[in-house]
C-alpha positions in Angstrom: 54.1 39.9 40.8 55.1 36.4 41.6 57.1 34.2 39.3 56.3 30.5 39.2 59.2 28.2 38.6 58.2 25.0 36.8 60.2 21.9 36.5 61.5 21.1 33.0 59.5 18.4 31.2 60.5 14.9 31.8 61.1 13.9 28.2 60.7 10.3 27.2 63.9 8.4 26.4 64.2 7.1 22.8 63.1 3.7 24.0 60.1 5.1 25.8 59.2 7.2 22.8 59.3 4.1 20.6 57.2 2.1 23.0 54.7 5.0 23.4 54.3 5.4 19.6 54.0 1.7 19.1 51.2 1.6 21.7 49.4 4.5 20.1 49.5 3.1 16.5 48.9 -0.5 17.6 45.8 0.4 19.7 44.4 2.5 16.8 45.1 -0.3 14.2 43.6 -2.9 16.6 40.4 -0.9 17.1 40.0 -0.3 13.4 40.5 -4.0 12.7 38.0 -5.1 15.3 35.5 -2.5 14.0 36.0 -3.6 10.4 35.4 -7.3 11.2 32.1 -6.4 13.0 30.9 -4.5 9.9 29.9 -7.8 8.5 27.1 -7.6 11.0 26.5 -3.9 10.4 27.7 -2.8 13.8 30.5 -0.8 15.2 32.8 -2.0 17.9 31.3 0.6 20.4 27.8 -0.8 19.7 28.9 -4.4 20.1 30.7 -3.5 23.4 27.5 -2.1 24.8 25.3 -5.1 24.0 28.0 -7.5 25.1 28.2 -5.8 28.5 24.4 -5.9 28.8 24.4 -9.6 27.9 26.7 -10.3 30.8 24.9 -8.2 33.4 22.4 -9.5 35.9 18.9 -9.3 34.2 20.7 -8.1 31.0 20.3 -4.5 32.3 22.6 -1.8 33.5 22.1 1.8 34.6 23.1 4.1 31.8 25.6 6.1 33.9 27.3 2.9 35.0 27.4 1.5 31.5 28.9 4.7 30.2 31.7 4.2 32.7 32.2 0.6 31.7 32.6 1.3 28.0 34.4 4.6 28.6 31.9 6.9 26.8 30.2 10.1 27.7 26.6 9.9 28.7 25.6 11.8 25.6 27.5 9.5 23.3 26.0 6.5 25.0 22.5 8.0 24.7 23.0 8.4 20.9 24.4 4.9 20.5 21.5 3.5 22.6 19.1 5.2 20.3 20.6 3.4 17.3 20.4 0.1 19.1 16.8 0.8 20.1 15.9 1.3 16.4 17.2 -2.2 15.7 15.1 -3.6 18.6 18.2 -4.8 20.5 17.7 -2.6 23.6 15.1 -0.6 25.4 15.3 2.1 28.1 13.5 1.6 31.4 13.3 3.3 34.7 15.8 1.9 37.2 14.3 -0.9 39.3 15.9 0.4 42.5 15.0 4.1 42.5 13.0 5.0 39.4 15.0 8.2 38.9 17.7 6.7 36.8 17.5 5.0 33.4 18.6 1.5 32.7 19.4 0.0 29.3 18.0 -3.4 28.9 19.0 -6.0 26.3 16.0 -7.5 24.5 15.7 -11.1 23.3 16.4 -9.9 19.8 19.5 -8.1 21.1 20.7 -11.2 22.9 20.4 -13.2 19.6 22.3 -10.5 17.8 25.2 -10.5 20.3 25.4 -14.2 20.2 25.6 -14.1 16.4 28.3 -11.5 16.5 30.3 -13.0 19.3 32.0 -15.6 17.2 33.1 -13.0 14.6 34.4 -10.7 17.4 36.3 -13.3 19.3 38.0 -14.7 16.2 39.0 -11.1 15.4 40.3 -10.5 18.9 42.3 -13.8 18.6 43.7 -13.0 15.2 44.5 -9.4 15.8 46.0 -9.5 19.3 45.9 -12.7 21.3 47.6 -14.9 18.7 50.2 -12.2 17.8 51.8 -12.6 21.2 53.1 -15.3 23.5 50.8 -16.2 26.4 53.3 -14.4 28.7 53.2 -11.2 26.6 49.4 -11.2 26.5 49.3 -11.7 30.3 51.8 -8.9 30.8 49.7 -6.6 28.6 46.7 -7.3 30.8 48.7 -6.5 33.9 50.1 -3.4 32.4 46.8 -2.0 31.3 45.2 -2.9 34.6 47.9 -0.7 36.2 47.1 2.1 33.9 43.4 1.8 34.5 43.8 1.6 38.3 46.2 4.6 38.4 43.8 6.8 36.3 40.8 5.8 38.4 42.7 6.3 41.7 43.6 9.8 40.5 40.1 11.0 41.2 39.4 11.9 37.6 35.7 12.3 36.7 34.1 9.2 35.2 33.3 9.4 31.5 29.7 9.7 32.3 30.4 12.9 34.2 32.2 14.6 31.3 
């Protein structure tokens, strides 16, 4: 019988714990505020994010697996969300142009009009709830910090959200 010796946990300092809890609560409150503001258009933030990403993509189309990774959703969750968006006439599913085995989500003209209508509400919400609450330097530092988190997680070889 072998005994495995593990290192003691590296507990957070009180300052780190305060920062961590502020991050958790702040991100949850921010997402709820952004979601609430989009409710005026009858959509959730996760739905808006999908059609927004499609509106910026070449040909307004993205492979479902790639889109799932971009919006950090599982394939099954994205499939359910896509079904809701299809019912509204905002997206349609098509075979991939390149290999016909995959499925792409395509933003329709009606979906493009919808995302354009919602964009002003969303960007004002983003400004009011996060951008304008910080100095430009703080906001830039937040972007740098979150890019470091993103890059470290992705470099760790973790499966993409679409693989979960």
